[in-house]
C-alpha positions as CSV (number, residue, x, y, z in Angstrom):
1,M,116.9,135.4,92.7
2,K,113.9,134.1,94.5
3,I,112.3,130.7,94.1
4,A,108.8,129.5,95.2
5,I,108.3,125.8,95.9
6,S,104.9,124.2,96.3
7,T,105.0,122.6,99.7
8,E,103.2,119.9,101.7
9,S,104.5,118.4,104.9
10,G,108.1,119.2,104.0
11,F,107.9,117.7,100.4
12,V,107.2,119.2,97.0
13,S,103.5,119.2,96.5
14,A,102.1,117.6,93.3
15,H,99.9,120.5,92.5
16,F,101.2,124.1,92.6
17,G,97.8,125.9,92.9
18,R,96.3,123.6,95.5
19,C,99.2,123.1,97.8
20,P,98.8,124.2,101.4
21,A,102.0,126.4,101.4
22,Y,104.9,127.8,99.5
23,T,108.6,127.8,100.5
24,L,110.2,131.0,99.4
25,V,114.0,130.9,99.0
26,E,116.1,134.0,98.2
27,I,119.4,133.1,96.6
28,E,122.5,135.3,96.1
29,D,125.8,134.2,94.7
30,G,124.8,130.6,95.0
31,R,123.9,130.9,98.7
32,I,120.6,131.0,100.5
33,I,120.3,134.4,102.2
34,Q,116.6,134.1,103.3
35,R,114.1,131.3,103.5
36,S,110.4,131.3,104.7
37,E,107.2,129.4,104.3
38,I,103.9,131.1,103.6
39,P,100.4,129.7,103.4
40,N,98.7,129.4,100.0
41,P,96.6,132.6,99.8
42,G,94.1,131.0,97.4
43,H,93.7,129.4,94.0
44,Q,91.6,132.0,92.1
45,P,92.4,132.0,88.4
46,G,95.2,134.3,87.5
47,F,95.9,135.4,91.1
48,L,99.0,133.5,92.0
49,P,101.2,134.8,89.1
50,V,100.5,138.3,90.2
51,Y,100.9,137.6,93.9
52,L,104.2,135.8,93.6
53,S,105.5,138.3,91.0
54,Q,104.9,141.0,93.6
55,K,107.0,139.1,96.1
56,G,109.9,139.0,93.6
57,V,109.7,135.4,92.7
58,N,111.7,134.4,89.5
59,V,111.3,130.6,89.5
60,I,108.4,128.3,90.4
61,I,109.1,124.7,91.4
62,A,106.2,122.2,91.7
63,G,105.1,118.7,91.0
64,G,102.6,119.8,88.4
65,M,100.9,122.9,86.9
66,G,98.4,123.4,84.1
67,P,99.5,124.9,80.8
68,R,97.4,128.0,81.3
69,A,99.0,128.8,84.6
70,Q,102.5,128.2,83.1
71,G,101.6,130.7,80.4
72,L,100.5,133.3,83.0
73,F,103.8,132.9,84.9
74,A,105.7,133.3,81.6
75,E,103.9,136.6,81.1
76,K,105.4,137.7,84.4
77,N,108.9,136.4,83.3
78,I,108.7,133.7,85.9
79,Q,110.3,130.4,85.0
80,T,108.4,127.2,85.9
81,I,110.0,123.9,86.7
82,I,107.5,121.0,87.1
83,G,107.7,117.3,87.5
84,V,109.7,117.7,90.7
85,Q,109.4,115.3,93.7
86,G,111.2,114.9,97.0
87,K,112.0,116.8,100.2
88,I,112.1,120.5,100.0
89,D,115.7,120.7,101.4
90,E,117.0,118.2,98.9
91,V,115.3,120.0,96.0
92,I,116.8,123.3,97.1
93,E,120.2,121.7,97.1
94,K,119.7,120.3,93.6
95,F,118.7,123.8,92.4
96,L,121.7,125.4,94.0
97,R,123.9,122.8,92.2
98,Q,122.1,123.5,88.9
99,E,121.0,119.9,88.8
100,L,117.2,120.3,89.0
101,E,115.4,119.5,85.8
102,S,111.7,119.6,84.7
103,G,110.0,116.2,84.5
104,Q,106.6,114.8,83.8
105,D,103.6,116.7,85.1
106,L,102.6,115.0,88.3
107,C,99.0,116.2,88.6
108,D,95.8,115.8,86.6
109,H,94.7,118.8,84.6
110,G,91.8,117.2,82.7
111,H,88.4,118.8,82.5
112,H,86.5,117.6,85.6
113,Q,83.5,118.7,87.4
114,E,84.5,120.7,90.5
115,G,84.8,118.5,93.5
116,A,84.5,115.3,91.5
117,C,86.7,112.3,92.1
118,R,89.6,112.1,89.7
119,H,90.8,108.8,88.4
120,E,93.7,108.5,86.0
121,E,95.2,105.3,84.8
122,S,98.9,105.0,85.4
123,P,100.5,104.2,82.0
124,G,101.3,100.6,81.6
125,K,99.6,99.6,84.8
126,I,95.9,99.2,84.0
127,E,93.8,99.3,80.9
128,A,90.6,101.3,80.7
129,G,87.6,99.3,81.7
130,T,89.6,96.6,83.6
131,H,87.6,95.4,86.6
132,I,89.6,95.1,89.8
133,E,89.2,91.8,91.6
134,G,90.0,91.5,95.3
135,K,90.7,94.1,98.0
136,I,91.9,97.6,97.3
137,C,94.4,99.7,99.2
138,V,93.6,103.4,99.4
139,T,96.0,106.0,100.8
140,A,94.1,108.3,103.2
141,K,94.5,111.3,105.4
142,G,92.3,109.7,108.1
143,P,91.3,106.3,109.3
144,D,87.8,105.9,107.8
145,L,86.0,105.9,104.4
146,E,85.0,109.5,104.6
147,S,88.7,110.6,104.8
148,E,90.3,112.3,101.9
149,V,92.5,110.3,99.6
150,D,96.1,111.1,100.5
151,P,98.0,112.2,97.4
152,N,101.4,111.0,98.6
153,F,101.8,107.2,98.7
154,G,105.0,106.8,100.6
155,R,104.1,109.5,103.2
156,A,100.4,108.8,103.4
157,A,99.0,108.9,107.0
158,Y,96.9,105.8,106.6
159,F,96.4,102.8,104.4
160,L,92.8,101.6,104.2
161,I,92.3,98.0,102.9
162,V,88.8,98.0,101.4
163,D,86.6,95.2,100.1
164,P,85.0,97.1,97.2
165,N,81.9,94.8,97.2
166,T,80.9,95.3,100.8
167,L,83.0,98.4,101.7
168,E,84.2,96.6,104.8
169,F,87.7,97.9,105.6
170,K,90.7,97.8,107.9
171,S,92.7,100.9,108.7
172,F,96.4,100.9,109.2
173,G,98.5,103.9,110.3
174,N,101.4,104.1,107.8
175,P,104.4,102.9,109.9
176,H,106.9,104.5,107.4
177,S,105.3,107.9,106.9
178,Q,108.1,109.6,108.9
179,A,111.0,107.5,107.6
180,G,114.1,109.6,106.8
181,H,114.8,107.7,103.6
182,G,113.1,105.1,101.5
183,A,109.5,105.8,102.7
184,G,108.1,104.9,99.3
185,I,109.8,101.5,99.1
186,Q,109.0,100.6,102.7
187,S,105.4,101.6,102.3
188,A,105.1,99.6,99.1
189,Q,106.5,96.6,100.9
190,F,104.0,97.0,103.7
191,V,101.1,97.3,101.2
192,A,102.4,94.3,99.3
193,G,102.0,92.2,102.4
194,Q,98.3,93.1,102.7
195,S,97.0,90.8,99.8
196,V,95.5,93.6,97.7
197,S,95.0,93.8,94.0
198,A,95.3,97.5,93.4
199,V,96.3,100.8,95.1
200,L,94.4,104.0,94.7
201,T,96.6,107.0,95.5
202,G,98.0,110.2,94.2
203,Q,101.6,109.9,93.2
204,V,104.0,106.9,93.6
205,G,107.7,107.1,93.1
206,P,109.4,104.8,90.6
207,N,111.1,102.6,93.1
208,A,107.9,102.1,95.1
209,Q,106.0,101.5,91.9
210,Q,108.5,98.8,90.9
211,V,107.9,97.0,94.2
212,L,104.1,97.1,93.7
213,E,104.4,95.9,90.1
214,S,106.6,93.0,91.1
215,V,103.8,91.5,93.1
216,G,101.1,92.2,90.6
217,I,99.5,95.2,92.3
218,R,98.0,97.8,90.0
219,V,98.3,101.5,90.6
220,I,95.5,103.9,89.8
221,A,96.0,107.7,90.3
222,V,93.2,109.3,92.3
223,Q,92.7,112.7,93.8
224,G,90.1,115.2,95.0
225,C,87.7,112.8,96.7
226,S,87.1,110.6,99.8
227,V,88.1,107.0,100.1
228,R,84.5,105.9,99.7
229,E,84.1,107.9,96.5
230,A,87.3,106.6,95.1
231,V,86.4,103.0,95.6
232,S,82.8,103.5,94.4
233,E,84.0,105.2,91.2
234,Q,86.4,102.4,90.5
235,M,83.7,99.8,90.8
236,R,81.6,101.7,88.2
237,K,84.3,101.4,85.6
C-alpha cells in the first residue's frame, strides 16, 4: 500500500491540489518500508489522479479536496481521506494504527474568480454583513501588507496587526511557529494579547479557536490573497 499526504512545512496541507509537496509512504505488513517527499508537479484539472495512480498510490490524505477531484481519484480506485490536520509524522502513525478518520473539509471549494481573495465565515463566529470594529490580526507569510495570507494560524510566520481604516500596521514574527506542541494555543494567546477584534487566517485548530472565542475575537477564514486585499475585502462587507 502507498499513501500520499498533502504536505506543507511538515504538516498536512489544507488543500490537496495546491500544496507545495506530497509525502509518499509505502507500507507493508503495517510497517513503513519507504518514505519520500516530492514537489507538487502542478494542479491542472485531472492531472494529479493520473500522476499519483502511476506512482502506485492507493490512499490520499489531505486537509481538503473538491468533490470533483474525489470522484476522479475514486475512478482510479484511490481512497481519499480529508479533514485531516497535524504533523505528517503523527498522521502517519495514526494511519498505521488504523485510527485516522475523515473529517470536515478544511479548504474552500466555492466558485471564485481565479486569483480572487476568498473569505469564508467560520460557523458560529461571525454573521454575514457584520462590520468589524477595531484592529484586525492577519496571519502572513511575510512582514508587510503585500505578503500572502498564511493559511496556518498556529504555524504562521508573521502576525500583522492592522488598523483597517488607515492600513497602518505592526508586524510580529510568530514566536511560537516552531513550537514542538501547542503552537495553536500559544499563538492564540499571543494574538489575544494584541487587543484585536478579529483574526483573518486559513485554518484554526479547535483549541486555539476556543482561546480566541473566550476573549471575543472573531475568526474569518481567508485564503488566496495578500494581507492588504484580505483587509480591504473585509471592510467592503
